[in-house]
Structure formats: C-alpha cells, structure tokens
C-alpha positions in Angstrom: -11.3 31.7 -8.6 -7.9 30.4 -7.0 -7.8 28.5 -4.1 -3.9 28.5 -2.8 -2.3 27.7 1.0 0.8 30.5 1.4 3.9 28.1 1.4 5.2 28.7 5.1 1.4 28.1 6.2 1.2 23.9 4.3 0.6 20.7 6.6 -2.4 21.5 8.9 -5.0 21.4 7.3 -5.7 24.7 5.7 -6.9 23.5 2.2 -9.1 21.1 3.2 -10.3 23.7 5.1 -11.1 25.7 2.5 -11.9 22.8 -0.1 -14.8 22.1 3.1 -16.1 25.3 2.8 -16.1 26.0 -0.7 -17.9 22.6 -1.0 -20.8 22.7 1.5 -21.5 26.6 0.4 -22.0 25.0 -2.8 -24.3 21.8 -1.8 -25.7 24.7 0.2 -26.7 26.2 -3.5 -27.1 23.2 -5.0 -23.7 22.6 -7.1 -24.7 18.1 -8.3 -20.8 18.7 -9.2 -17.5 20.6 -8.8 -15.1 20.5 -11.6 -10.9 22.3 -11.3 -7.2 22.8 -12.8 -4.8 21.8 -10.7 -1.6 21.8 -12.0 0.0 18.1 -13.2 3.1 18.6 -10.8 1.5 19.8 -8.1 0.9 16.0 -6.1 0.1 17.3 -2.9 -2.5 19.1 -4.6 -3.9 16.6 -5.7 -3.7 14.4 -2.8 -6.2 16.4 -1.0 -8.8 16.3 -3.8 -8.6 12.6 -4.0 -9.0 11.7 -0.7 -11.8 14.7 -0.9 -13.4 12.2 -3.3 -12.4 14.0 -6.2 -11.1 12.2 -9.3 -9.0 13.0 -12.4 -11.5 13.7 -16.1 -8.8 14.8 -18.7 -5.6 17.0 -19.1 -5.7 20.3 -21.1 -1.7 19.7 -21.9 -0.1 23.5 -23.1 -3.0 24.8 -20.0 -0.8 27.1 -18.3 0.5 29.3 -19.9 3.9 30.9 -17.5 5.8 27.7 -17.4 3.1 25.8 -21.2 2.8 23.3 -17.3 -0.5 20.9 -18.5 -3.1 21.0 -16.2 -5.4 17.7 -14.7 -8.7 18.5 -14.9 -11.3 16.7 -11.7 -14.7 16.7 -10.4 -16.7 15.6 -7.8 -19.6 14.1 -7.6 -22.3 16.2 -5.3 -25.1 13.8 -5.4 -22.6 11.0 -3.9 -22.6 10.9 -0.3 
C-alpha cells in the first residue's frame, strides 16, 4: 500500500488522519505491529511517523528503483498504549 498526500494539500493534518484511520483498522483486525518504508530523504514523513510512535529499525540501501534512494524501515508496536 502507498500512502501519499498531494503537495498542495500537505501540512493540513491529512496524512495524520489517514494514518490514524489505518492504525485503528489494524488494531481492530488484531495486528500487533505496523512496519513501513519511507524514503531516507523524506524527513517530513519521518517526523510524522515518529510523532505517532514509529521507530526507525533498519535501512534498506538503494531500495527505490527510480533513483536508488535508501528507505528507512519504521515500526510501531500496537500492543503498547
């Protein structure tokens, strides 16, 4: 799944609301953790995920085929409140 917000719609809380909905559904379905990849250069998204409790746990070198950018792997433990 890819989650994105159009550039002209950013900085209005839409990404957070989308993530809140996805996390609520994951919890409802009994998921214990959520893992995502984010471009190493996408610091705004990394900040959003970190503010929601995600932790960077790994780096995937050359992950994105369009420019060989690294991906950060971030994980959220849904069993913790």
